[in-house]
Structure formats: structure tokens, C-alpha cells
Backbone as a printed PyTorch tensor [residue, N CA C, xyz], in Angstrom:
tensor([[[  0.9580,  -0.9620,   0.1980],
         [ -0.1450,  -0.0830,   0.0000],
         [  1.0020,   1.0860,   0.1100]],

        [[  0.9160,   2.4000,  -0.8560],
         [  1.6020,   3.5030,  -1.0100],
         [  0.6820,   4.2870,   0.3870]],

        [[  1.6750,   4.3460,   1.1320],
         [  1.1640,   5.4090,   2.4490],
         [  0.9680,   6.6120,   2.0750]],

        [[  1.5260,   7.6870,   1.0140],
         [  1.4480,   8.4520,   0.9220],
         [  0.0600,   9.1430,   0.1430]],

        [[ -0.7820,   8.0370,  -0.3820],
         [ -2.2960,   7.8050,  -1.3360],
         [ -3.2690,   7.6710,  -0.0440]],

        [[ -2.3530,   6.8890,   0.6240],
         [ -3.5090,   6.4900,   2.0520],
         [ -3.9210,   7.6120,   2.9160]],

        [[ -2.8360,   8.3680,   3.6750],
         [ -3.0010,   9.5280,   4.0670],
         [ -3.4620,  10.5120,   3.3860]],

        [[ -3.5350,  10.5690,   2.2650],
         [ -4.1330,  11.5720,   1.2720],
         [ -5.4460,  11.3700,   1.3860]],

        [[ -5.7550,  10.1180,   1.3650],
         [ -7.5000,   9.8300,   1.1890],
         [ -7.9890,   9.9610,   2.7940]],

        [[ -7.2590,   9.5600,   3.6170],
         [ -7.3260,  10.1000,   4.9420],
         [ -8.0750,  11.6760,   5.5220]],

        [[ -6.4820,  12.2700,   4.8110],
         [ -7.1440,  13.3850,   5.0860],
         [ -7.8450,  14.1970,   4.1830]],

        [[ -8.1400,  13.7790,   3.1890],
         [ -9.6330,  14.2340,   2.1710],
         [-10.9210,  13.7230,   2.9710]],

        [[-10.7150,  12.4280,   3.3180],
         [-12.2400,  12.1080,   4.0510],
         [-12.7640,  13.1180,   5.2020]],

        [[-11.3480,  13.4190,   6.1190],
         [-11.8560,  14.0490,   7.0240],
         [-11.9440,  15.7380,   6.6370]],

        [[-11.3700,  15.7950,   5.8110],
         [-11.6790,  17.6690,   5.4790],
         [-12.9470,  17.6020,   5.1210]],

        [[-14.0130,  16.6350,   4.4760],
         [-15.1940,  16.7730,   3.6820],
         [-16.5790,  16.7740,   5.2630]],

        [[-15.9320,  16.1360,   6.1260],
         [-16.7470,  16.2400,   7.6090],
         [-17.0650,  17.3560,   7.9270]],

        [[-18.4220,  17.4200,   8.4100],
         [-18.9040,  19.0590,   9.3410],
         [-18.5740,  19.0710,  10.9240]],

        [[-19.0110,  17.9220,  11.3170],
         [-19.3530,  17.8170,  12.8850],
         [-17.9990,  16.8720,  13.2100]],

        [[-17.5090,  17.1400,  14.7620],
         [-17.0280,  16.3940,  15.4430],
         [-17.0380,  15.1370,  15.1250]],

        [[-18.2240,  14.4400,  15.3030],
         [-18.5810,  13.0220,  15.1350],
         [-19.6890,  12.8140,  13.7250]],

        [[-18.9460,  11.4710,  13.1510],
         [-19.3310,  11.1500,  11.9310],
         [-20.4710,  10.0560,  12.1650]],

        [[-21.5260,   9.5210,  11.3960],
         [-22.1230,   8.2940,  11.4760],
         [-21.6810,   8.0470,  10.1190]],

        [[-21.1030,   6.8630,  10.6040],
         [-20.5520,   5.8890,   9.3960],
         [-21.6500,   4.4050,   9.1890]],

        [[-21.5020,   3.6330,   8.1490],
         [-22.1590,   2.4870,   7.9820],
         [-21.2530,   1.7000,   7.2510]],

        [[-20.9260,   0.4670,   8.1200],
         [-20.0700,  -0.6600,   8.1720],
         [-20.0320,  -1.3520,   6.6430]],

        [[-18.9730,  -1.5770,   5.6030],
         [-19.2280,  -2.3240,   4.7550],
         [-18.5360,  -3.9710,   4.8080]],

        [[-19.2930,  -4.8500,   4.0590],
         [-18.4650,  -5.9290,   3.8560],
         [-17.0970,  -5.9150,   3.4680]],

        [[-15.9700,  -6.8020,   4.5750],
         [-14.7170,  -6.8660,   4.3500],
         [-13.9040,  -8.1340,   4.3310]],

        [[-13.0710,  -8.7540,   3.5160],
         [-12.7470,  -9.9990,   3.3470],
         [-12.1610, -10.4660,   4.9950]],

        [[-11.8030,  -9.4510,   6.0150],
         [-12.1390, -10.1950,   7.1620],
         [-13.1240, -10.3930,   8.2600]],

        [[-14.4410, -10.4330,   7.5050],
         [-15.3580, -10.4740,   7.9630],
         [-16.4500, -10.0390,   8.6570]],

        [[-16.1290,  -8.4210,   8.1740],
         [-16.5320,  -7.3850,   8.3700],
         [-18.4490,  -7.1420,   8.2090]],

        [[-19.1240,  -6.6820,   8.8400],
         [-20.7540,  -7.2040,   8.6740],
         [-21.0210,  -5.6210,   7.9080]],

        [[-21.5290,  -6.1380,   7.1440],
         [-22.3180,  -4.8850,   6.1450],
         [-23.4500,  -4.1540,   6.6780]],

        [[-23.7370,  -3.3830,   6.7070],
         [-24.8990,  -2.2140,   7.3440],
         [-24.9910,  -1.8890,   8.6710]],

        [[-24.0280,  -1.5060,   9.2630],
         [-23.9050,  -1.4120,  10.8920],
         [-23.6700,  -0.0610,  10.9390]],

        [[-24.9450,   0.3760,  11.4480],
         [-24.6590,   2.4660,  11.7070],
         [-23.4700,   2.4580,  13.0760]],

        [[-22.7180,   3.1310,  13.1010],
         [-22.1260,   3.6910,  14.6100],
         [-21.4630,   4.9260,  14.1870]],

        [[-21.6180,   5.8730,  15.3640],
         [-21.0200,   7.2910,  15.3590],
         [-19.6050,   7.3820,  15.6210]],

        [[-18.8310,   7.5890,  15.1170],
         [-17.5030,   7.8180,  15.0570],
         [-16.6310,   9.2080,  15.4400]],

        [[-15.6380,   9.2590,  16.0310],
         [-14.8770,  10.5630,  16.0060],
         [-14.0950,  10.7960,  14.5150]],

        [[-14.2230,  12.4710,  13.8750],
         [-14.0130,  12.0800,  12.7300],
         [-12.7120,  11.2150,  12.4230]],

        [[-11.2680,  11.2160,  12.7660],
         [-10.0850,  10.7040,  12.6340],
         [-10.1880,   9.3560,  12.4130]],

        [[-11.1830,   8.7420,  13.0410],
         [-11.4870,   7.0890,  13.3980],
         [-12.2360,   6.9190,  11.7610]],

        [[-13.2310,   7.8210,  11.7970],
         [-14.5140,   7.6080,  10.3610],
         [-13.4410,   7.8020,   9.1670]],

        [[-12.5130,   9.0320,   9.3190],
         [-12.0350,   9.0970,   8.3090],
         [-10.4590,   7.8800,   8.0090]],

        [[-10.5410,   7.2540,   8.8960],
         [ -9.5060,   5.8390,   8.3320],
         [-10.2700,   4.6860,   7.9830]],

        [[-11.5730,   4.9020,   8.7270],
         [-12.8750,   3.5930,   7.9920],
         [-12.7390,   3.8960,   6.3630]],

        [[-13.0420,   4.6900,   6.4270],
         [-13.6810,   5.3140,   4.7260],
         [-11.9110,   5.1320,   3.9770]],

        [[-10.7240,   5.9860,   4.4190],
         [ -9.7460,   5.2470,   3.1050],
         [ -9.8570,   4.0610,   3.2680]],

        [[ -9.9350,   2.9860,   4.4440],
         [ -9.5360,   1.7890,   4.2300],
         [-10.7500,   0.9720,   3.3530]],

        [[-11.9630,   1.2480,   3.1970],
         [-13.1400,   0.9290,   2.5440],
         [-13.3580,   0.0890,   3.3630]],

        [[-13.4420,   0.0140,   4.4390],
         [-14.2350,  -0.6910,   6.1870],
         [-15.7260,   0.2370,   5.9870]],

        [[-16.2060,   1.1670,   5.2490],
         [-17.1870,   2.4350,   5.8000],
         [-17.2230,   2.9970,   4.8180]],

        [[-18.5340,   3.6410,   4.7030],
         [-18.8170,   4.6430,   4.2080],
         [-19.6120,   5.8220,   4.9740]],

        [[-19.5000,   7.1060,   4.5300],
         [-20.5030,   8.0660,   5.6040],
         [-22.1410,   7.6910,   5.2940]],

        [[-22.5300,   7.7310,   6.2930],
         [-24.0370,   7.6560,   6.2630],
         [-24.5610,   8.6560,   5.6180]],

        [[-26.1630,   8.3670,   4.9990],
         [-27.0360,   9.0120,   4.6360],
         [-27.5370,   9.4940,   5.3300]],

        [[-27.7520,  11.3730,   5.0330],
         [-28.7680,  12.1760,   5.7240],
         [-29.8300,  10.9780,   6.9520]],

        [[-30.7490,  10.1610,   5.9730],
         [-31.7780,   9.7370,   6.4810],
         [-31.1170,   8.5350,   7.7510]],

        [[-30.1610,   8.1240,   7.1700],
         [-29.7040,   7.1740,   7.6450],
         [-29.1830,   7.5080,   9.0550]],

        [[-28.5070,   8.5590,   9.1270],
         [-27.8510,   9.5120,  10.6900],
         [-28.9260,   9.7720,  11.3000]],

        [[-30.1930,  10.3610,  10.7300],
         [-31.1590,  11.2030,  11.6150],
         [-31.9500,   9.6770,  12.2310]],

        [[-32.3320,   8.6070,  11.3250],
         [-32.6660,   7.1340,  12.3360],
         [-31.8540,   6.4800,  13.0520]],

        [[-30.6490,   6.5110,  12.7770],
         [-29.7320,   5.9110,  14.0470],
         [-29.9110,   6.6870,  15.2330]],

        [[-29.7630,   8.3720,  14.9850],
         [-29.3910,   8.8220,  16.2710],
         [-30.9390,   8.6960,  17.0630]],

        [[-32.1540,   9.2410,  16.2530],
         [-33.4910,   8.9350,  17.0980],
         [-33.6430,   7.4200,  18.0710]],

        [[-33.4920,   6.4250,  17.0680],
         [-32.7040,   4.9100,  17.7310],
         [-31.8490,   5.2790,  19.1710]],

        [[-30.9860,   6.1850,  19.2310],
         [-30.2490,   6.2330,  20.5030],
         [-31.1570,   6.6800,  21.3840]],

        [[-31.6560,   8.0520,  20.4410],
         [-32.3760,   8.5310,  21.8930],
         [-33.6390,   7.5290,  22.4300]],

        [[-34.3760,   7.0140,  21.6580],
         [-35.4140,   6.1130,  22.2840],
         [-34.8350,   4.9220,  23.1730]],

        [[-33.4610,   4.5100,  22.8960],
         [-32.7300,   3.4960,  23.4660],
         [-32.6960,   4.4700,  24.9800]],

        [[-31.8340,   5.4010,  24.8180],
         [-31.8180,   6.2780,  26.0250],
         [-32.8670,   6.7660,  27.1920]],

        [[-33.7940,   7.0180,  26.7180],
         [-35.1270,   7.1510,  27.0020],
         [-35.7550,   6.1560,  28.0120]],

        [[-35.3740,   5.1130,  27.3660],
         [-36.1190,   3.6740,  27.4390],
         [-35.1700,   3.4610,  28.9230]],

        [[-33.8260,   3.5960,  28.7620],
         [-32.9450,   3.1040,  29.4480],
         [-33.0350,   3.5810,  30.9220]],

        [[-33.3300,   5.5080,  30.9710],
         [-33.6910,   6.2420,  31.7260],
         [-34.9570,   5.6240,  32.7110]],

        [[-36.0130,   5.4160,  31.9360],
         [-37.1270,   4.9560,  32.5560],
         [-36.5830,   3.7810,  33.3440]],

        [[-36.3130,   2.6710,  32.9750],
         [-36.0930,   1.7560,  33.7700],
         [-35.0930,   1.8060,  34.6120]],

        [[-34.5520,   2.6190,  34.7240],
         [-33.3820,   2.6510,  35.9810],
         [-34.4180,   3.7300,  36.8380]],

        [[-35.1370,   4.6420,  36.3410],
         [-36.0690,   5.1910,  37.3850],
         [-37.0410,   4.1760,  37.9220]],

        [[-37.3840,   2.8460,  37.4630],
         [-38.0120,   2.4180,  37.7850],
         [-37.6450,   1.2320,  39.2170]],

        [[-36.3100,   1.2140,  38.9140],
         [-35.3880,   0.1620,  39.4690],
         [-35.1870,   1.1790,  40.7990]],

        [[-35.1160,   2.3040,  40.3930],
         [-34.6000,   3.3960,  41.8950],
         [-35.9540,   3.0480,  42.7130]],

        [[-36.6250,   2.7470,  42.9040],
         [-37.9750,   3.3250,  43.5720],
         [-38.0970,   2.5510,  45.3270]],

        [[-38.0830,   3.3800,  45.9440],
         [-37.1200,   2.9040,  47.3660],
         [-39.0310,   2.5600,  48.0660]],

        [[-39.3980,   1.4560,  48.4940],
         [-40.3860,   1.1690,  49.1280],
         [-40.2980,   1.2730,  50.9560]],

        [[-41.1090,   1.7220,  51.3590],
         [-40.7740,   1.8810,  53.0040],
         [-41.9960,   1.0470,  53.8860]],

        [[-41.5560,   0.1180,  54.5660],
         [-42.7820,  -0.7100,  54.8570],
         [-42.7650,  -0.0340,  56.7370]],

        [[-43.7000,   0.4770,  56.5220],
         [-44.5170,   1.1830,  58.5630],
         [-45.0050,   0.0910,  58.7100]],

        [[-44.6310,  -0.3210,  60.3040],
         [-45.4160,  -1.1300,  60.4780],
         [-46.4950,  -0.9400,  61.2560]],

        [[-47.5620,  -2.0350,  60.9220],
         [-49.0790,  -1.7340,  61.8560],
         [-49.2400,  -1.7880,  62.9720]],

        [[-50.1120,  -0.7130,  63.7420],
         [-50.3940,  -0.5890,  64.9130],
         [-51.0020,  -2.0970,  65.4040]],

        [[-50.5410,  -2.4160,  66.3090],
         [-51.2600,  -3.3090,  67.1060],
         [-52.5000,  -2.9000,  67.8640]],

        [[-53.1330,  -2.9730,  67.5370],
         [-54.9070,  -2.9490,  67.5720],
         [-55.4260,  -3.7020,  68.4900]],

        [[-54.9760,  -4.9500,  68.5810],
         [-55.2530,  -5.5270,  69.6920],
         [-55.4340,  -5.8000,  71.0150]],

        [[-55.9060,  -5.3860,  72.1440],
         [-55.8810,  -4.5930,  73.0970],
         [-54.9340,  -5.2810,  74.2360]],

        [[-54.1980,  -5.1550,  74.8870],
         [-53.8270,  -5.5540,  76.0430],
         [-53.9970,  -4.5140,  77.4260]]])
């Protein structure tokens, strides 16, 4: 592999990103990489994945759907945690049988 062209690809890919985090979709690889998995990665990591043809930048619709899925999962997690943290206090009943 020509390192000069590799790093040029990495640099070009990183320069094309707008934010600090990029949603990428994995591509099938000869090492067993699974196609179609969305993930959010830092600019540098995303650029390397693209230069190595292990991933591509997700479309706007794919990225929006991915982030909405994360929001829903976070809300469910927070709701489950809140339900788990409910404390029950047992107050003993007064003995009304007379002595």
C-alpha cells in the first residue's frame, strides 16, 4: 500500500466532515466485517475507516434514524433505571388488639 495515497485519502475524508462526530455505515470486508452496521465515530476514526474501505458515510436519513434510535434507547434506559430506583418503605401496622 502506498502510504502517501492512504494518508491523502484519510486527510480528504476528514476534511469533508462537518462535525466532530460522523455516522458511518460498515461495509463487508474480507476479514469478516459485517455490512450495514451504523455507528458514530470521531472524525479521525471515521476517515481511516473510509480510506480503508471498511465503511462509508451514512446518508442524512440513515444518520437521523440512527440518532433517533439512540434517543429512544436512552429514554427507555432512563425510565427503567428510574423504576429500579423506586424505594418502598414498610411501616409496621399498630397492634390494635388490646392489652
